[in-house]
Structures are given as C-alpha cells and as structure tokens.
GUSEZA-847744 format. One record per residue (C-alpha): residue number from 0; x, y, z. Coordinates in steps of 0.001 Angstrom, whole numbers, plus 500000, padded with zeros to 6 digits. Layout:
# GUSEZA-847744
     k        x        y        z
   NUM        X        Y        Z
...
***
This chain:
# GUSEZA-847744
     k        x        y        z
     0   109639   453109   515157
     1   106460   451999   517144
     2   106617   453361   520673
     3   104311   450399   521886
     4   107036   447725   521224
     5   109256   448942   524115
     6   107779   446693   526643
     7   107507   443308   525012
     8   110889   442094   523792
     9   109238   439338   521546
    10   107536   442206   519692
    11   110609   444168   518885
    12   111956   443842   515432
    13   115481   441804   515549
    14   118485   443823   514087
    15   119810   441472   511749
    16   121677   443215   509461
    17   124029   445753   510713
    18   126347   448425   508864
    19   129472   449414   510794
    20   130800   452480   509084
    21   134592   453192   509644
    22   136924   449961   509818
    23   139626   450983   512060
    24   140480   448997   515384
    25   137035   449687   516898
    26   135029   449240   513931
    27   136669   445937   513198
    28   136080   444810   516548
    29   132537   445571   516554
    30   132136   443762   513379
    31   133765   440645   514745
    32   131348   440574   517616
    33   128432   440922   515417
    34   129258   438153   513056
    35   130200   435788   515812
    36   126585   436407   517194
    37   125127   435558   513776
    38   124672   438969   512352
    39   125010   439963   508806
    40   127433   442691   508866
    41   128275   445320   506089
    42   131631   447169   506827
    43   131987   450334   505061
    44   135107   452265   504736
    45   136371   454871   502054
    46   139780   453190   502424
    47   140401   450098   500498
    48   143205   449154   502663
    49   141184   449614   505833
    50   138702   447096   504345
    51   141465   444714   503704
    52   142811   444982   506942
    53   139312   444380   508522
    54   139016   441432   506720
    55   142327   439950   507424
    56   142054   440799   511232
    57   138374   439011   511231
    58   140107   436013   509456
    59   142895   435952   512042
    60   140605   436485   514877
    61   138006   433694   513872
    62   141125   431339   513357
    63   142294   431980   516873
    64   138891   431313   518277
    65   138746   428060   516550
    66   142215   427081   518137
    67   141139   427873   521290
    68   138029   425795   520932
    69   135535   428649   521145
    70   134047   428227   517908
    71   134162   425297   515322
    72   135536   425621   511547
    73   132186   425317   510316
    74   131068   428081   512604
    75   134200   430282   511583
    76   133464   429932   507721
    77   129723   431075   508565
    78   130729   433923   510366
    79   133287   434952   507705
    80   130435   434524   505124
    81   128035   437063   506924
    82   130847   439798   506490
    83   130941   441949   503368
    84   132875   445215   502943
    85   132337   448298   500559
    86   133548   451827   499964
    87   130044   453158   499366
    88   127658   454446   501820
    89   124854   453396   499784
    90   125749   449705   500698
    91   124222   450340   503980
    92   120610   450352   502550
    93   119370   447047   503869
    94   120960   447704   507339
    95   118436   447267   510421
    96   121026   449121   512440
    97   124061   451299   511252
    98   126769   451699   513878
    99   129117   454921   512960
   100   132599   454783   514364
   101   134439   457201   512061
   102   137043   459673   513672
   103   135941   461872   516398
   104   135350   464810   514560
   105   131785   466514   514417
   106   132028   467678   510607
   107   132735   464004   509539
   108   129876   462503   511511
   109   127576   464981   510519
   110   128227   464100   506930
   111   127659   460390   507608
   112   124364   461044   509321
   113   122738   463261   507119
   114   123878   461006   504150
   115   122504   458113   505620
   116   118908   459713   505474
   117   118877   459205   501843
   118   120355   455434   502027
   119   118746   453735   505090
   120   114934   452672   505649
   121   112734   455187   507939
   122   112702   452454   510560
   123   116622   451667   510823
   124   118468   452681   513760
   125   121268   454818   513708
   126   124004   454500   516346
   127   127095   456512   516747
   128   130252   455531   518581
   129   131008   458797   520072
   130   132135   459137   523755
   131   132592   462800   523356
   132   130501   464511   520844
   133   126977   465424   521316
   134   124514   462707   520475
   135   121734   465329   520528
   136   123052   467379   518011
   137   123691   464591   515616
   138   120211   463333   516106
   139   119065   466671   515421
   140   121098   466593   512074
   141   118923   463655   510763
   142   115900   463545   509185
   143   114498   461024   511695
   144   115906   462116   514942
   145   113805   459703   516916
   146   115766   456933   515591
   147   119469   458122   516379
   148   121493   457062   519413
   149   124907   456295   521119
   150   126138   452834   521126
   151   129609   452896   522988
   152   131705   449919   522725
   153   135007   449630   524636
   154   138225   448724   522963
   155   138824   445800   522354
   156   135360   445370   521523
   157   135383   441327   521504
   158   136774   441334   525145
   159   135210   444177   526759
   160   131807   443571   528195
   161   130464   446959   528749
   162   128373   448881   525957
   163   126893   452140   526801
   164   123308   452756   525261
   165   122942   456539   524863
   166   119574   458228   524427
   167   118794   462194   524001
   168   115661   463982   524434
   169   114739   463082   520790
   170   115378   459419   520699
   171   112454   457027   520598
   172   112516   454499   523610
   173   111911   451615   521277
   174   115068   452324   519460
   175   116903   452077   522749
   176   115164   448747   523691
   177   115984   447287   520425
   178   119762   448252   520593
   179   119862   447148   524329
   180   118322   443645   523425
   181   121177   443316   520881
   182   123666   444136   523322
   183   122484   441278   525458
   184   122325   438831   522464
   185   125986   439869   521925
   186   126941   438554   525449
   187   127538   442372   526729
   188   126387   444326   529659
   189   124515   447333   528438
   190   124220   450316   530561
   191   121622   452991   529497
   192   122773   456701   529982
   193   121921   460179   529044
   194   123666   462466   526577
   195   126620   464162   528054
   196   130345   464030   527231
   197   132190   460717   528476
   198   128745   459188   529349
   199   129332   457125   532449
   200   132648   455225   532392
   201   134747   457747   530259
   202   132926   460551   532073
   203   134578   459398   535348
   204   137883   457953   533761
   205   138875   460935   531756
   206   138688   463229   534894
   207   141031   460944   536633
   208   143264   460797   533750
   209   143665   464274   533263
   210   144497   464990   536914
   211   147252   462286   536391
   212   148432   464092   533624
   213   148500   467408   535624
   214   150239   465680   538365
   215   152940   464585   535992
   216   153360   467748   534407
   217   153806   469489   537805
   218   156838   467205   538334
   219   155307   466170   541384
   220   155964   462600   540889
   221   157358   460509   538104
   222   155353   458702   535447
   223   156622   455356   536565
   224   155467   456105   540070
   225   151959   457698   539326
   226   151506   454671   537289
   227   152792   452062   539623
   228   150798   453712   542653
   229   147377   453594   540987
   230   148059   449674   539549
   231   149505   448592   543209
   232   147445   451001   545468
   233   144121   450603   543787
   234   144191   447176   541706
   235   143921   448851   538442
   236   145047   446978   535454
   237   146879   450062   533898
   238   148438   453237   535285
   239   146819   456455   534003
   240   149702   457463   531861
   241   150070   454176   530133
   242   146279   454088   529727
   243   146556   457549   528216
   244   149211   456373   525672
   245   146896   453502   524665
   246   143865   455372   524297
   247   145764   458217   522358
   248   146656   461804   523861
   249   145217   463733   521055
   250   141763   461432   521568
   251   141885   462019   525501
   252   142407   465723   524747
   253   139276   465731   522458
   254   137215   464046   525057
   255   138396   466389   527937
   256   137633   469661   525721
   257   134039   468374   525137
   258   133615   467460   528884
   259   135024   470847   529882
   260   132582   472777   527495
   261   129773   470951   528968
   262   130644   471320   532577
   263   132836   474184   533103
   264   134910   472199   535712
   265   138436   473157   535792
   266   139142   469606   536503
   267   138172   468581   533024
   268   140285   471429   531245
   269   142873   469333   529342
   270   146064   469498   531135
   271   148673   471622   528805
   272   150924   468747   528569
   273   148092   466776   526583
   274   148179   469626   524009
   275   151966   469808   524057
   276   152342   466128   523286
   277   149458   465934   520651
   278   150829   469178   518991
   279   154565   467424   518610
   280   152765   464269   517397
   281   153471   462309   520526
   282   150141   460805   520701
   283   151015   457561   522499
   284   151420   454189   521448
   285   150218   454541   517839
   286   153168   457030   517168
   287   155792   455225   519108
   288   155993   457626   521839
   289   153730   459556   524274
   290   154291   459603   527943
   291   156618   456598   527604
   292   158695   455465   524468
   293   157796   452409   522644
   294   159554   449870   520485
   295   157649   450891   517803
   296   154770   452653   516571
   297   151724   450448   517715
   298   153792   448447   519898
   299   152634   447970   523708
   300   156346   447201   524885
   301   158037   450394   526562
   302   161632   450992   526073
   303   164021   453331   528356
   304   164358   456550   527556
   305   166046   459903   528800
   306   163398   460061   531468
   307   163841   456363   532857
   308   164743   456639   536414
   309   167773   454889   537827
   310   166642   452545   540217
   311   169924   451739   541901
   312   170971   455241   542528
   313   167742   455750   544623
   314   169124   453679   547696
   315   172505   455171   547923
   316   173532   456455   550954
   317   170815   454852   553223
   318   171401   454272   557208
   319   171602   450953   558554
   320   168159   449728   559871
   321   168205   446603   562107
   322   165340   447336   564448
   323   162032   448967   563867
   324   159469   450274   566326
   325   155976   450341   565349
   326   153527   452609   567252
   327   149781   451713   567534
   328   147744   448657   568245
   329   145213   448746   565439
   330   144977   446650   562099
   331   147512   448907   560180
   332   150149   448706   563102
   333   149967   445022   563465
   334   150049   444629   559678
   335   153336   446565   559477
   336   154768   444797   562387
   337   154110   441468   560811
   338   155650   442676   557398
   339   158609   443883   559393
   340   159329   440878   561351
   341   158823   438662   558201
   342   161684   440509   556537
   343   164126   439847   559601
   344   163932   442960   561552
   345   163711   443087   565413
   346   160345   444813   565971
   347   159096   446690   569010
   348   155293   446973   568961
   349   154521   449919   571266
   350   150781   450609   572274
   351   149258   452727   575121
   352   149220   449779   577625
   353   150739   446532   577881
   354   147334   444569   577204
   355   146763   446673   573847
   356   150235   445642   572531
   357   149503   441790   573437
   358   146201   442307   571827
   359   148078   443624   568470
   360   150771   440769   568665
   361   147769   438164   569130
   362   146041   439679   565866
   363   149362   439057   564115
   364   149582   435643   565241
   365   146046   434743   563887
   366   147382   436436   560367
   367   150495   434012   560576
   368   148026   431255   561261
   369   146116   431931   557984
   370   149362   432116   556136
   371   150391   428575   557247
   372   147113   427198   556708
   373   147019   428613   552969
   374   150928   427346   552691
   375   152533   430707   552238
   376   154571   430233   555570
   377   155999   427539   557259
   378   155359   426877   561096
   379   158824   427273   561587
   380   158751   431016   559838
   381   155526   431786   561886
   382   157480   431043   565088
   383   160510   432968   563792
   384   158363   436210   562812
   385   156489   436099   566385
   386   159771   435797   568171
   387   161092   438948   566455
   388   158064   440993   567886
   389   158468   442524   571306
   390   155087   444195   572601
   391   155438   447133   574813
   392   153229   449590   576816
   393   155505   452268   576662
   394   157270   454486   574130
   395   160441   454071   576175
   396   160841   450737   574646
   397   161658   452557   571390
   398   165061   454230   572762
   399   167227   451822   570737
   400   165441   451282   567523
   401   166645   452495   563994
   402   163446   453189   562779
   403   160309   454416   564420
   404   156935   454272   562369
   405   153424   455297   563776
   406   150162   453833   562688
   407   147803   456069   565033
   408   144721   457911   564848
   409   144331   460345   561697
   410   144385   463360   563990
   411   147191   466190   563366
   412   147421   467147   567018
   413   147526   463615   568443
   414   150401   462852   565714
   415   152398   465951   566732
   416   152292   465106   570241
   417   153642   461731   569427
   418   156422   462754   567283
   419   157445   465402   570204
   420   157670   462288   572399
   421   159489   460307   569742
   422   162023   463029   569573
   423   162786   462578   573118
   424   162843   458922   573338
   425   164449   457965   570147
   426   168206   457720   569769
   427   169921   460180   567621
   428   170160   459423   563915
   429   166941   457200   564252
   430   164647   457823   561412
   431   160865   458825   562276
   432   158166   457961   560149
   433   154498   458487   559729
   434   151950   456297   557874
   435   149433   459285   557580
   436   147415   459242   554152
   437   146083   462851   554338
   438   147935   464867   556878
   439   150867   467126   556317
   440   154074   465254   557157
   441   155982   468640   557740
   442   153647   469230   560463
   443   155012   465925   562508
   444   158612   466782   561575
   445   158213   470447   563001
   446   157101   468874   566261
   447   160408   467323   566749
   448   164116   469002   566979
   449   165103   467017   563982
   450   162635   467608   561095
   451   165512   466392   558676
   452   165056   462777   560085
   453   161244   462488   559488
   454   159623   461088   556494
   455   156248   459763   555432
   456   155932   456113   554597
   457   152473   455497   553863
   458   151459   451808   553795
   459   148287   450381   552388
   460   145815   448403   554158
   461   146197   445243   554610
   462   149771   446128   554994
   463   150813   442176   554470
   464   149029   442049   551085
   465   149479   445464   549551
   466   152612   446198   547673
   467   152386   449917   547636
   468   154254   452442   550127
   469   154125   456091   549103
   470   157489   457526   550580
   471   156608   461184   551296
   472   159465   463624   551512
   473   159221   467214   553075
   474   161344   470210   552134
   475   163395   469063   555322
   476   163798   465600   554872
   477   167375   464553   554530
   478   168383   462612   551352
   479   169855   459725   553321
   480   166757   459608   555216
   481   164678   459222   551906
   482   167343   456509   550746
   483   166609   454643   553910
   484   163076   454750   553573
   485   163289   453272   550142
   486   165942   450527   551120
   487   163596   449487   553823
   488   160834   449242   551507
   489   163074   447153   549176
   490   163889   444708   552206
   491   160298   444215   553207
   492   159541   443674   549261
   493   157210   446621   548893
   494   157493   449045   545885
   495   158060   452442   547147
   496   157028   455521   545355
   497   158263   458991   545835
   498   155913   462082   546203
   499   156170   465613   547949
   500   154184   466561   550993
   501   150855   467711   549778
   502   147151   466500   550578
   503   146365   463069   549095
   504   149964   462179   548055
   505   149518   460267   544720
   506   146816   457638   545392
   507   144041   459619   547432
   508   144684   462749   545308
   509   143702   460722   542297
   510   141160   458304   543732
   511   139012   460259   545783
   512   138054   463099   543164
   513   137023   460268   541046
   514   134668   458798   543726
   515   133279   461970   544419
   516   132609   462704   540846
   517   130569   459224   540916
   518   128573   460366   543665
   519   127670   463595   541933
   520   126293   461464   539097
   521   123850   459682   541356
   522   123203   462958   543025
   523   122218   464278   539632
   524   120109   461361   538684
   525   122258   460863   535600
   526   122863   456916   536348
   527   122040   454427   539060
   528   124566   452959   541470
   529   124557   449838   539664
   530   124955   450959   536499
   531   128110   453071   537327
   532   129533   450296   539377
   533   129161   448065   536195
   534   130506   450523   533878
   535   133689   451117   535866
   536   134323   447143   536557
   537   133529   446330   533000
   538   134666   449407   531091
   539   137526   450173   533138
   540   138612   447078   534648
   541   138452   448240   538087
   542   138353   445763   540703
   543   135506   447484   542500
   544   132776   450073   541384
   545   133050   453354   543063
   546   130096   452968   545466
   547   131412   449558   546497
   548   134704   451036   547301
   549   133208   453765   549117
   550   131036   451625   551514
   551   134419   449383   552137
   552   136484   452699   552843
   553   133851   454076   554957
   554   132037   457340   554147
   555   133078   459285   556798
   556   136761   458584   555847
   557   136131   459349   552322
   558   134379   462803   553208
   559   137242   463556   555407
   560   139591   462820   552823
   561   137624   464987   550259
   562   137511   467920   552497
   563   141547   467934   553091
   564   141847   467763   548985
   565   139367   470586   548765
   566   140934   472642   551404
   567   144504   472313   549921
   568   143779   472704   546406
   569   140943   475169   546603
   570   139506   473839   543338
   571   135514   473986   543404
   572   135349   470708   541444
   573   136871   468963   544647
   574   134225   470140   546828
   575   132331   466982   548484
   576   129411   465936   547096
   577   126311   467090   549252
   578   125011   463358   549064
   579   128008   462160   550665
   580   127877   464861   553435
   581   124043   463828   553705
   582   124596   460214   554188
   583   127590   460855   556754
   584   125478   463280   558836
   585   122722   460312   558825
   586   125176   457716   560274
   587   125235   455680   556976
   588   128968   455197   556926
   589   129195   451883   554836
   590   129669   448297   555710
   591   130766   449141   558970
   592   127333   450444   560070
   593   125294   448312   557806
   594   124192   450709   555342
   595   126046   453484   553119
   596   125152   453843   549459
   597   123928   450249   549863
   598   122307   448093   552860
   599   124185   445251   554101
   600   123239   442155   556155
   601   124263   442519   559745
   602   127118   440099   561076
***
C-alpha cells in the first residue's frame, strides 16, 4: 500500500467490497451497517445455518428501517442485493477490505489470516475485530503484515457509534487512513489506538467490570445493589454485573486474561467468580443464567431466583422518624434539607451561625423557585416545604429530632468532634447519620456513647435530583437503625443500596479506579483526552467521559479519594496516577479553577 496516499483522502482507494468473516451477532451487524452505506458485502461462515440467520436478520432489520422511515423500499432492495454469503474463504478474493469477527481464539484467527494470504489481493486491507488478542501477533502471521490492523466495532454494531481503529508497529499508515475514512462514511466515530488488550474503551471498562465481580464475590453488596448504585449514582445505562451477563462471562474472562498478561496489574486478574461461572456454563444471557437468571437463553428479561432479595423484609422494625436535623450549610446540606422537607418531615437546618443557616435556607428557596418555574412543584408546595424548615445557629436545636444527619467537611477529626457533640445533644434513640463518601463511619460511631445508633447515609449531589443513597452499616450498627435508614430513603423517594463500612463504599470504589486508569492512559501517551472521552461515551454509553467527569468532580477531590482507596486496599494498581498528582500540585483542579485536564472560560 502506498504510504504517500495517507495525507490526501481523495487519493486513497475506496474500500467498496468488504468481506465479513464470521456471521454471528457482530458480523451480521457489521454487514448491515456496510450494505446500508452502499458497500458490497460478502458474508463468510462455515455454518450454513449462521449464513441463513444472517440473511434473515438483515431482511428483518432493513424492513424495520423502512417502517421507521429511515430508508425507502427501493433502498432496502438495493441493500439486500449487495449482500451475499458463502461458506468458502476463497469468496473473499475480490474484497478491498476483510473484517474478521470469528470467536476470540488465537489459533482460529491465525488460521483465517494465514489462509487469506493465498486468497486476497496484496493491496487488500485485513482487519481483525478482536478486543483482547494481539493485533501485532496476527499481523506478524501474515505475508503482508503492513496491511493488517484492528477494527473494533461495538455491539450492537448498527446502533453504536464508536469504532476503534487499532494499528501496530507493522501497520502501514495508509491502511489506517483508508479504514478511518470508511468508518466516517459509515456514520461512525473512529478512535485510533495502539495495540494493547482492550484498546481504549474495553481497556477501561473491563477493569471496572472485574472489580464489580470481585465486590459481588466478596459479598460486600448484592448484585442488585451494585448494579443500581452504578446506574443511579453514575448515570450508566446498565449495571456492571448485568453488563457482564450481556457481554458473556466467558468472553469477559478471556479479555481480562489478556489484559492481565500484558499489564501484570492484579486489578486485571479475572475475579475467580468469573471462572467459576464460565466453567459451570453460566455465561450470562446467552445461557439463560449468569450473575442473574433470565427468562430463557438469549432473553434480556431477568426473573427472580433464590438470590433475589426480599425488599419488604428490609424495612421491618424501623424506628419512627417524624423530624430530621441536617447539620451543615453547604450545597449538600441544603439539598438534603429540601428533600426531607418535600417528603413531609419537620426539618431543623443547623449551621455554625444563624446567618449561615438563613443563607442555606435561601439557597433552598431558590431551588424551589426553579422547580415551580419548571412546573415540577406548585407554589403551595413550595411554601409548605419552606415552612417545614427551621434554620438554627446551634446544635442545641437538634435536641428533639428523630434523625440527625451531617453534611460537613470531609475531615475525619471534624466529623468525630461533631458526633461527640451530637451524642450529648440528641435524645436517646435518635439515629445519627453521616453523609461521608470516603471516611470510615465506625470512626464517627466510636466518637459517641451509642455506636449502635450511627449509620452512613451517603446522598449524591445534587441531592434533590439524584436517586441513590448508599446505606452504610458498621459492625456495631443496630438492625433497627439500618431498617430506619432504609424506611427514610423510601419516604423521600430515594433508592437505598446496602454496603459495609469500607473505603469508597460501592460507587466510588468502582468509579475512581476507572478514572485513575484513564489518567494513566493519557500519561502513557496511549490515547488523547478527546479520544478517551469519546470512546467511553460512544462505546460505553457513559453520560460523561472520564476527563469531563474528573474536571467536574475536582481533581483535588478525586486525588483524595484515590489516596483513601489505595491506603485501604493496598493494591499497587490503585496508586494515584502521577499526572493527577502533578495537576493538583499545580493548582489545576478542574472547572472550579478554570483549568484541569482542559481549560474553561472564566465565569
């Protein structure tokens, strides 16, 4: 392939005829994308049944496209006419591009690539759809290694915008440019990456999935709570264990094995539960059972099984709560006071001075005004909510509350002093709660004479909008206190998830290692900020890319949480990325300072 053709797109050959080898779900989806974009597609599979299924799936998909007005009937017929199947690899002879999507088995892919040398033209581009195996090794197997690259579509290929174009040290830049052009013409967003297991999106995603599996295996939290926490706390389209079931537990284990072999990072060593499930044939949706049980093999519908929790039993024995005291005057304290008052509780908002308490109530009034303007609240409901909130400049005002919850600075000694004071002020039997996101709840509990009454209730910011609350029990928390916290969550229309008292709880323990690994990718010059953010939004369905999120959260806050996780779990892979530490030392803390990983216009 002529290297001089890389700079001028008009001079590069158009990849018109494409052979797709392997007509499973992914191969069929890629074929659909190609024919609808005007390409001639040769679908190749040794299974006649697979070829028939692919043709039927393509007919059904194009028929739906006509029904939805996306294409005309004439365009549909033209697209179907451009698709033909074969059981013989020799059918790939006229192809400008060959895309291999056979199962993730090196021996099988090696056989395909070496056989193609005798079939296709010397200038044809050969692409592997792997996300776990070495593109370099497959290229080295070929008689023309310069034309071999990775082309990683995401499932379902017709819907997912991301395509990773993967080159190795042997790949001709002209081949990369030609395939990148094709991805753009297909309406995809190509991200270029080097050859390492998982590439960009899966390289970040599978470490997170593995940690979620390990969290479940340790019985730290239920599968339902882990998945709900990441959906509601991070806005993800699917929880990690449900996603593992969709991907296939066996497939995930294969990817992680490859990642661990390359990185040596224990966080990539597959959680034993993945191997146990795979060995038992419980590989997820495709088997009808994995972490969850499904209506039938291939069905996305989850059905109850022996592990499904009894939601009604969780709130049994709760103490009565009619009044709530909120300690603090910041955004979180005001947000929680608003949430409790809207739910009908009498709320005492206690700050360090009457002025600070009044300011916090004023912040609540503005929030309620916005809700009225948007039609989410009536003027009468606004007045009733404000009337339920009593601002106070002293903790003494909390003497009669049934639940006292703090939202002060994330400083353990400051929180311990507060809980010692609450112990003196609050009535016997009152529940004392902390909203800490990273500090040990037991340390707050031990600052009191009643550690059995202390629990963590970690609300997420902004509290009025975010549905999740992590309910954190210590080894001393009384069962009725736990039941009370869950009952309060239900009354304020939040979704409680249970977890034990360890660093990060569920959300931060899974989220921040993923963010830290993204920083490491940039630090190692593997991919750019923009490519990584695009990969996670387009390939993983994340509402924000990792660097967008880091700049919003604050790099100093993120670094502090990373340090807490590293100190607690002692995993080398959890050590904060030096780049993150350097930016914090330089005062580049994200949006709040106008510069973090990116620069922002001053307000």
